[in-house]
C-alpha positions, 0 to 999 in steps of 0.5 A: 891489275898488276897480278893480271899483267904478271899472269899474262906475261907468265903465260906468254913466256910459257907459250914462247917456250912451247913454240921454241920446243915445237921448232926444236922438234921439227929440226930434230925430225929433219935431222933424223930424216937426213941421217936415215937417208945418209945411212941408207946410201951408205948401206947401199954403197957397202953392198956394192963394194961387197959385191965387187969384192967377190 
C-alpha cells in the first residue's frame, strides 16, 4: 500500500508541475501579445514622426 501511495503522490506532483507549466505558458503568451501591441504602436509613432520631419 505504501508503494501505491508513493506513486500516487509522485503522479500528483507531476500533474501539478504540468498545470503550473501551462499557466506559465499562458502568461508568456499574454506578455508576448502585449509586447507586439506596444511594438506596433511604437512603429506607427515612428512613422508619424518621420512624416512630420519631412
